[in-house]
C-alpha positions as CSV (number, residue, x, y, z in Angstrom):
1,X,-12.7,-68.4,-98.8
2,X,-14.9,-65.6,-100.1
3,X,-16.1,-63.2,-97.9
4,X,-20.0,-64.1,-96.9
5,X,-21.2,-61.2,-98.7
6,X,-19.7,-63.0,-102.2
7,X,-21.1,-66.1,-101.4
8,X,-24.4,-64.3,-100.9
9,X,-24.2,-62.7,-104.1
10,X,-22.8,-65.7,-105.9
11,X,-25.6,-67.7,-104.4
12,X,-29.0,-65.2,-105.7
13,X,-27.7,-65.3,-109.4
14,X,-28.0,-68.8,-109.3
15,X,-31.0,-69.0,-107.8
16,X,-32.2,-66.1,-109.9
17,X,-31.1,-68.1,-113.3
18,X,-32.7,-71.4,-112.0
19,X,-35.9,-69.9,-111.1
20,X,-36.7,-68.1,-114.4
21,X,-40.0,-69.4,-115.7
22,X,-39.2,-72.1,-118.9
23,X,-40.5,-71.5,-121.9
24,X,-41.8,-74.7,-122.3
25,X,-42.3,-78.5,-121.2
26,X,-42.6,-81.9,-122.3
27,X,-44.9,-84.6,-120.3
28,X,-45.7,-87.9,-120.5
29,X,-50.2,-88.0,-120.8
30,X,-50.9,-92.0,-121.1
31,X,-49.4,-93.0,-124.0
32,X,-48.3,-89.7,-125.4
33,X,-46.1,-86.7,-124.9
34,X,-47.7,-83.3,-124.1
35,X,-45.8,-80.2,-125.2
36,X,-46.6,-77.0,-123.8
37,X,-45.1,-73.4,-124.2
38,X,-46.1,-70.3,-122.4
39,X,-47.1,-67.9,-124.7
40,X,-48.2,-65.0,-122.3
41,X,-51.1,-63.6,-120.6
42,X,-54.7,-63.8,-122.1
43,X,-55.8,-59.8,-122.2
44,X,-59.2,-60.7,-121.9
45,X,-59.2,-63.5,-119.2
46,X,-55.4,-62.4,-117.4
47,X,-55.1,-66.1,-117.3
48,X,-51.5,-67.5,-118.6
49,X,-51.9,-68.9,-122.4
50,X,-50.0,-72.0,-123.6
51,X,-49.7,-73.4,-127.0
52,X,-49.7,-77.4,-126.9
53,X,-49.1,-79.8,-129.6
54,X,-49.4,-83.9,-128.6
55,X,-46.5,-86.4,-129.8
56,X,-47.8,-90.0,-130.1
57,X,-45.5,-92.7,-127.9
58,X,-43.0,-92.5,-125.5
59,X,-39.6,-93.9,-126.9
60,X,-36.3,-92.1,-127.9
61,X,-38.0,-91.1,-131.8
62,X,-41.3,-89.7,-129.7
63,X,-38.7,-87.7,-127.7
64,X,-37.2,-86.0,-130.5
65,X,-40.0,-85.4,-132.1
66,X,-41.6,-84.0,-129.2
67,X,-38.2,-81.4,-128.8
68,X,-38.8,-80.3,-131.9
69,X,-42.6,-79.8,-131.4
70,X,-41.1,-77.5,-128.2
71,X,-38.8,-75.6,-130.5
72,X,-41.3,-74.7,-133.3
73,X,-44.1,-73.8,-130.7
74,X,-41.5,-71.4,-129.0
75,X,-40.5,-70.1,-132.4
76,X,-44.4,-69.4,-133.0
77,X,-44.5,-67.4,-129.9
78,X,-41.4,-65.4,-130.9
79,X,-42.7,-64.7,-134.3
80,X,-46.1,-63.8,-132.6
81,X,-48.3,-66.2,-134.9
82,X,-50.0,-67.5,-131.9
83,X,-52.9,-65.4,-130.9
84,X,-52.7,-63.4,-127.6
85,X,-56.2,-64.7,-126.5
86,X,-58.6,-67.8,-126.1
87,X,-61.3,-65.5,-126.9
88,X,-63.7,-66.7,-129.7
89,X,-65.0,-65.5,-132.8
90,X,-68.1,-64.9,-131.8
91,X,-67.1,-62.1,-129.1
92,X,-64.3,-61.1,-131.6
93,X,-66.9,-60.0,-134.1
94,X,-69.2,-58.5,-131.5
95,X,-66.0,-56.6,-130.1
96,X,-65.5,-55.3,-133.8
97,X,-69.0,-54.0,-133.9
98,X,-69.4,-52.4,-130.9
99,X,-66.1,-50.2,-131.6
100,X,-66.0,-50.4,-135.4
101,X,-67.6,-46.8,-137.3
102,X,-69.7,-47.6,-140.4
103,X,-72.5,-46.5,-142.0
104,X,-75.7,-47.8,-140.6
105,X,-77.0,-49.6,-143.5
106,X,-73.6,-51.3,-143.7
107,X,-73.7,-52.3,-140.4
108,X,-76.9,-53.6,-140.4
109,X,-75.9,-55.7,-143.2
110,X,-73.0,-57.3,-141.4
111,X,-74.9,-58.0,-138.0
112,X,-77.0,-60.1,-140.1
113,X,-74.4,-62.3,-141.8
114,X,-72.6,-62.6,-138.7
115,X,-76.2,-63.3,-136.9
116,X,-77.4,-66.0,-139.6
117,X,-74.2,-67.2,-140.6
118,X,-70.9,-66.7,-138.9
119,X,-71.8,-67.0,-135.4
120,X,-73.6,-70.5,-135.9
121,X,-71.2,-72.0,-137.9
122,X,-67.7,-70.4,-135.9
123,X,-68.9,-68.5,-133.3
124,X,-67.6,-71.0,-130.9
125,X,-64.3,-71.5,-132.3
126,X,-61.5,-69.6,-130.3
127,X,-59.2,-67.3,-132.4
128,X,-56.3,-69.0,-131.8
129,X,-57.8,-72.4,-133.4
130,X,-59.4,-70.2,-136.8
131,X,-57.6,-72.0,-139.4
132,X,-57.9,-71.2,-142.7
133,X,-58.6,-74.5,-143.6
134,X,-61.7,-74.1,-141.1
135,X,-62.1,-70.9,-143.2
136,X,-62.2,-72.5,-147.0
137,X,-64.3,-75.3,-146.0
138,X,-67.1,-72.4,-144.4
139,X,-66.5,-70.6,-147.8
140,X,-67.3,-73.8,-149.8
141,X,-70.1,-74.5,-147.6
142,X,-71.9,-71.2,-148.6
143,X,-71.0,-71.9,-152.2
144,X,-73.0,-75.1,-151.8
145,X,-75.8,-73.8,-149.9
146,X,-76.4,-70.8,-147.9
147,X,-78.2,-72.5,-145.2
148,X,-75.3,-75.0,-144.9
149,X,-77.7,-77.8,-145.0
150,X,-76.0,-81.2,-144.6
151,X,-77.5,-82.2,-148.3
152,X,-80.7,-84.5,-146.9
153,X,-84.0,-83.3,-147.8
154,X,-86.3,-81.6,-145.2
155,X,-89.0,-79.2,-145.2
156,X,-88.6,-75.7,-144.8
157,X,-91.5,-74.5,-142.7
158,X,-93.4,-71.3,-143.1
159,X,-94.6,-71.1,-139.9
160,X,-93.4,-72.1,-136.0
161,X,-94.9,-74.7,-134.1
162,X,-97.6,-76.9,-134.6
163,X,-99.4,-76.5,-138.0
164,X,-100.7,-78.3,-141.5
165,X,-97.7,-77.5,-144.3
166,X,-100.1,-77.5,-146.9
167,X,-102.1,-74.9,-145.8
168,X,-98.9,-73.0,-144.7
169,X,-97.1,-73.6,-148.3
170,X,-94.3,-75.2,-146.8
171,X,-91.7,-76.5,-149.4
172,X,-89.2,-79.2,-149.5
173,X,-85.1,-77.6,-149.1
174,X,-83.5,-76.7,-153.0
175,X,-80.0,-75.9,-152.0
176,X,-79.0,-72.3,-153.2
177,X,-75.3,-71.2,-152.8
178,X,-74.3,-67.6,-152.0
179,X,-73.2,-65.6,-154.7
180,X,-69.3,-65.0,-154.7
181,X,-69.8,-61.3,-153.6
182,X,-71.4,-62.6,-150.8
183,X,-69.0,-65.2,-149.5
184,X,-66.9,-62.0,-150.1
185,X,-68.9,-59.9,-147.7
186,X,-68.8,-62.9,-145.3
187,X,-65.0,-63.3,-145.1
188,X,-64.8,-59.3,-144.9
């Protein structure tokens, strides 16, 4: 028999190996499988951050798909393609404006684009969920109409509150897209 000291060392080694944080898991959620992978700690909130994906079904084929998704998400974390934080685009732009060193006139233009165009459209979106497709759709909307209207006719009011549109010279909205250079500035 090994000595008590040797037994204790062997047991602690097994315990440490078993208690290591799992890098991901697959769990049933209704009629689907949810794949979760630990992506580190959010530097802003201090909370644990996870990447998730849902696979429809619970049969063997779905289990195999879930394992593939688990491997894919683990690879994303390893390659650091996952955003480190759950902060929104609005928060990120505010922090960028607070810390960037640019000319006053440039800052004024950027603040206008952010306030009028970017925040209303994408400010609520977490950075990790901001995709290339979402940005391209946003830019296409700006090229079609700078106010990003839904295409339905409406009245552009010149005065707030109750008023007579004829006296205030209110007129129907006409779509006018942003120029390519303006869209590039919004992108920048």
